[in-house]
N, C-alpha and C positions, 0 to 999 in steps of 0.2 A: 311158458305157453304163449303162442302167437295167435292173435286174432286180427282180422281186418274186415272192413266194410268198404265196398266199392260202388260208386254210382256214376252214371254218365248220361248226358243229354246233348242233343244237337237241335238247333232251330235255324230257320232261314232268317235273313236279316230283317229287322223290324219294318223299315221303310222299303218294301220290295219294289221292283220295277218289272215292267212287262215289255214284250216285243212282238212284232208282227211276224207270223209265219204263214205265208199265203193269205188265206182269208180268215185265219184264226189269230186271236190275241192270246199269247201265252205268258204266264207268270214265270219268272226265273225261279229255278229250283235250288234248294240247298245243295251245295257241292262239297260240304264237309262230310266226313265219315268217321266213325269211331268203332272201337272193338274192346270188349272186356270178356275175357274167357279164362277158365281154369287151365292150368298146366299140371303136369305130373307132380311138381314140387312147389306150386304156387299160383301165380296169376300173370297173365299177359294183358297189358293195356296199350292202346294205340290210338292216335288221332292223325288223320290226313286231311289237309285242306286243299281241295281241288281249286286251282287258281284259274278261274274262267276268263280272265282278261285276255288270254291268248289261247290258241289251240282249240280243240273240240273234245267233247266227252271227258272233261276233267273230273266231274263227279264220279262216273263209272271207273275212271282210272284210280281215283282215291279209294273207291270201294275195293278195287282189285288189290291195291297195296295192303290195306288193313286185313282183308280176308285171307290173303296168301301168306301173311307173316307166319314163320315157323314158331313153334312153342319153345324152342331153344334160342338163345340170343344170337343175333348177327353181330360179330365183333371185329370185322375187318372189311376193307374195301374188296378184297378177293371174295369174301363170303357174300357181300352185298351184290356184286356182279353175278356170281353164280346163282343166287336166289332170283334176281330179276331175269336172268336168261331163261328161267323156267316158265315164264308166262308172257314176256313182252311180244313175241311174234304172234302168239295166239290172240292177244288183245288187239294188235294191229289188224290182223286178218278179220276178226269178228266185227270190229267197228268200221273198217273200210267198207265191208259189205253193207253195213247199216246206212252208210252215207252215200252209197254209189248212185242212188236215184237222183241226188242233187249234186251235179258236177262241181259247183263252187264250194260246197261243204266238203265234198270228198277231197278236192284239191287242197283245201285249207288243212284238213286232218293229216293228209300225207306230208304236207310241207312243214307244218308246225308241230304236230303231235298233240300230246296231252300233258298238262303240268299239274303237279301236286307236291305238297310238303309231306313229311313223315316224321313223327316223333313216337317212339315206342319204349316201353319199360317192361322188363321181366322181373317180377318180384319172387323171391324164393326164401325159404327158411333153411339155413345151413349152419351147422356147428353152433347151434344156439343163438344165431343172429339172423336178423332180417336183412337180406341183401337186395340191392337194386342194380341191375345192369340195364343200360339204356343206349339208344342211338337217336340222333337227330339229323335231319337234312331239310334245310329251309327254316322258316321263321315260326313254325308252331313251337309251343313252349313246354318245358318241363320245369317244375319247381318242387323242392322238398322243404317242408316246414318242420322244424324241430319243436315239438310240443312238450318237452320234458321240463321246461322252466315255467315261470309264472305267466309269461306271455310267449306266444309262438315266435320263432325266429327263422328267417330265411337261411337255410343251411346250404342250399345248392340251387343253381338256376342255369338253364340253357334256353336261349343264347346267353352267354356269360356277360355280355355288355349291352347297354342300351343303344350304343352306336350300331351294333349289329342289327337291332330292330329297326333302325332308321334307314337301312339300306335295302334295296330290292334283293330278295333272296334268290339263290340258285335253287332250282326245283328239279325233282325227279321227273324224267320223261322217258316213255318207252322207246323213243327213237334216238336218244343220246346216251353216251356213257356217263355215269356219275363222275363228278369231280372229287378227287381224294381230299382236296382242301376244304370241301364243303360238307364232308361227312364228319360228324362229331359223335362221341360216345364215351362210355366209361362204366365204372363199377364203384359202388359205395356201400358201406355198412350204414343202414338206417338207424337213426336214434330209436330208443326203446318206444317212444311215442312220437309218431311222425304222420304228416299228411303229405301225400304225393299228388301233385296236380299235373295233368296233361291237358293242353288247351290249344285251340286255334289262336291265331295271333291277336285278334281283337280282344277277346275276353281274357286271354293270358296277359296281354299288355295292361288291361285294366287292373287285374289283381296285383301285378308287379308294381305298377305306379301307386296303387293304394298302399301297398306295403312300404314303399320308399317314402311316401308322403307322411306316413304315421311315425317315422323314426325321428328321434331328437336331432336337431340341426348340429348339435355338438359332436355327433358321430360322423359328420361329413368331412373327414380328413383324408379320404381316399376311397377308391373302389366305386361301386355302383351308386351309392348315395351321393357322392361328390359329383358324379356324372349327371345324376338326376337334377342336382341344384344348378349345374351349368346349363343343361339343356333347357330348363324352365325359363331361361332368359332369352332363348332363341325363337325363331319364327318357323322352324320346320314343323311338320304335322305332329311329330313326337314331342317337340318342344312346347307346342301349344297345348297338347294333352297333359304334359307334366305340369304346366302352369295352372291348368284347370283343376288338377288334383291337389296341388298345393293350396289353392284357394277354397277348397271344399272340405269342411270338417267331416270326419268319419268316426265310426265306432272303434277304430283300432283294428289291427290285423286279426285278433281273435274274433271280433264281431264280424269282420268281413268274411272270414272262413265259415263262421256259423251261418251267416245269411246265405252264402252260396251253397253250402251243404243242404240247407233247408229247401232252397228252391229247386234242387235236383230231384225232389220227391215226385214230381210229375212234369210232363211236357208243358202243360199250361202254366204252372208256376214258374218254370224256367223261362218260357217265352215272355211272361209278364215282367219278370225281373230284368231281362235283357232290354225290353222296350223302355222300361223306366230309366235304366242307366243311359241308354242312348238319348232319350229325351232330355236328360240332365247335361248332356255334352261330355259325359265321362267315358263313353264307350263308342267306338266307331260303328257306323251303320254297316254291319257285315254279318255274314253267317257266323254263328257262335256255337262252339263245341267245347264241352268241359267234362273232364273226368276227375273225380276226387277219390282218393283211396286213403282211409284212416288206418294206420298200422299201430297196434298196441302189443308190446311184448312184456309179459309178466315173468319175472325171474323167480326161481325157487330160492327161498331164504335158508 
């Protein structure tokens, strides 16, 4: 018997900023979007981070990406292109009309477009196993934790390396063809007890670094933990974050997952938790979006 619980929240960055628009002072809006929906044989979960540092209408573009996702997995570059062909021109036309009254904004939109990440997972129950098919484009994250042992263990992670998080990501844009090298995806059989996490980059990076900081140093013979140890001696933003996590004791990954799971019960508790982590210097001041799916499979004896 398979059961799962799924929760998701999204909140604007804790230390928000404002900007002038004519005679008005406007506060920047959350440009992350998420989706959790049932499918005929399971569940679809998705996070898109509208990257508002360039272009315009990045939040609405992220909204379009998650709401237009099909309930069956996208498994190839051809399928991704065909899917995006179904709505890119309409998005351009609708939002070009919205910006036409302001020539500078209209020109920027046509010239630069709109940018967003996308990470999506399709969970299904097939042949007595819980299956996950996923895709990722950009630096929003997907992690799978195996909860079958005494302590949760990180079983899979996208992006697969910390160095990938330290680079500016390629993003989906309605005006550009996706790059095949930037599309990642796969399929995996989930452990009988698993937690699947989808997150925008800030809160996802926090959870990943907490996970690595909690592991015994004796395991740092290779892979991501070794990369974490090397990065924590550097001065990049990710290196400084890794060093902060190494210096901050925590409850272990089981405790971290439990705390995050608990704060997803309401918008307020999630916002309070994000602000607290940001104030401690453990989380970047950014919009935060988190989905957690606990999967439990009971086998007949």
